[in-house]
C-alpha positions as CSV (number, residue, x, y, z in Angstrom):
1,X,33.6,-83.2,-58.1
2,X,35.5,-84.2,-55.0
3,X,36.1,-87.7,-53.7
4,X,36.4,-88.0,-49.9
5,X,36.9,-91.7,-50.0
6,X,37.6,-94.7,-52.3
7,X,33.9,-95.4,-52.0
8,X,33.2,-92.1,-53.7
9,X,35.6,-93.0,-56.5
10,X,33.9,-96.4,-56.8
11,X,30.5,-94.8,-57.2
12,X,31.9,-92.5,-59.9
13,X,33.3,-95.5,-61.8
14,X,29.8,-97.1,-61.7
15,X,28.3,-93.9,-63.0
16,X,30.9,-93.7,-65.8
17,X,30.2,-97.4,-66.7
18,X,26.5,-96.5,-67.3
19,X,27.4,-93.5,-69.4
20,X,29.7,-95.4,-71.6
21,X,27.3,-98.3,-72.0
22,X,24.5,-95.8,-73.0
23,X,26.8,-94.3,-75.6
24,X,27.9,-97.6,-77.1
25,X,31.4,-97.6,-75.7
26,X,31.2,-100.9,-74.0
27,X,34.8,-101.6,-74.7
28,X,35.8,-98.7,-72.4
29,X,33.0,-99.5,-69.9
30,X,34.6,-103.0,-69.5
31,X,37.9,-101.4,-68.6
32,X,36.2,-99.2,-66.0
33,X,34.3,-102.3,-64.7
34,X,37.6,-104.1,-64.2
35,X,39.0,-101.2,-62.3
36,X,35.9,-100.9,-60.1
37,X,36.3,-104.6,-59.3
38,X,39.6,-103.8,-57.7
39,X,37.9,-101.8,-54.9
40,X,38.0,-104.9,-52.7
41,X,41.8,-105.1,-53.1
42,X,44.4,-102.7,-51.7
43,X,43.8,-99.0,-52.0
44,X,46.9,-98.6,-54.2
45,X,45.8,-101.3,-56.5
46,X,42.3,-99.8,-56.8
47,X,43.7,-96.3,-57.4
48,X,46.2,-97.5,-59.9
49,X,43.8,-99.6,-62.0
50,X,41.3,-96.7,-61.9
51,X,43.9,-94.3,-63.2
52,X,44.8,-96.6,-66.0
53,X,41.2,-97.1,-67.0
54,X,40.2,-93.4,-66.7
55,X,43.2,-92.3,-68.8
56,X,42.1,-94.8,-71.5
57,X,38.6,-93.2,-71.4
58,X,40.1,-89.7,-71.6
59,X,42.1,-90.6,-74.7
60,X,39.5,-92.6,-76.5
61,X,36.0,-91.4,-75.5
62,X,36.3,-87.6,-75.4
63,X,34.0,-87.4,-78.3
64,X,31.2,-89.1,-76.4
65,X,31.6,-87.1,-73.2
66,X,30.1,-83.6,-72.6
67,X,32.2,-80.8,-71.2
68,X,31.1,-81.4,-67.6
69,X,31.9,-85.1,-67.9
70,X,35.4,-84.3,-69.3
71,X,36.0,-81.9,-66.4
72,X,34.8,-84.5,-63.9
73,X,37.1,-87.1,-65.5
74,X,40.1,-84.7,-65.4
75,X,39.3,-84.0,-61.7
76,X,39.1,-87.7,-60.9
77,X,42.5,-88.3,-62.5
78,X,44.1,-85.5,-60.6
79,X,42.7,-86.7,-57.3
80,X,43.9,-90.2,-58.0
81,X,47.3,-89.0,-58.8
82,X,47.5,-87.0,-55.6
83,X,46.3,-90.0,-53.6
84,X,48.8,-92.3,-55.2
85,X,51.6,-89.7,-54.5
86,X,50.5,-89.6,-50.8
87,X,50.5,-93.4,-50.6
88,X,53.9,-93.5,-52.1
89,X,55.3,-91.3,-49.4
90,X,53.7,-93.3,-46.6
């Protein structure tokens, strides 16, 4: 999975919210929902909140995610880290 924009990340977060809700992890879906609500704020804020929430999912929901979902989550975190690093150098 590759994000070409913050909109792509936003859509991924919405998808992840639905997965977590379906699998009775509403506690984690609420964290992702909070991060997704930051899309209207600064890019750095959105990326930072998304990274925090996704790390929480990675640590606490790996048992409810399948292998592809775990790979996608790791990819999302790596891309967010790279984007934040680029923003930090700007």
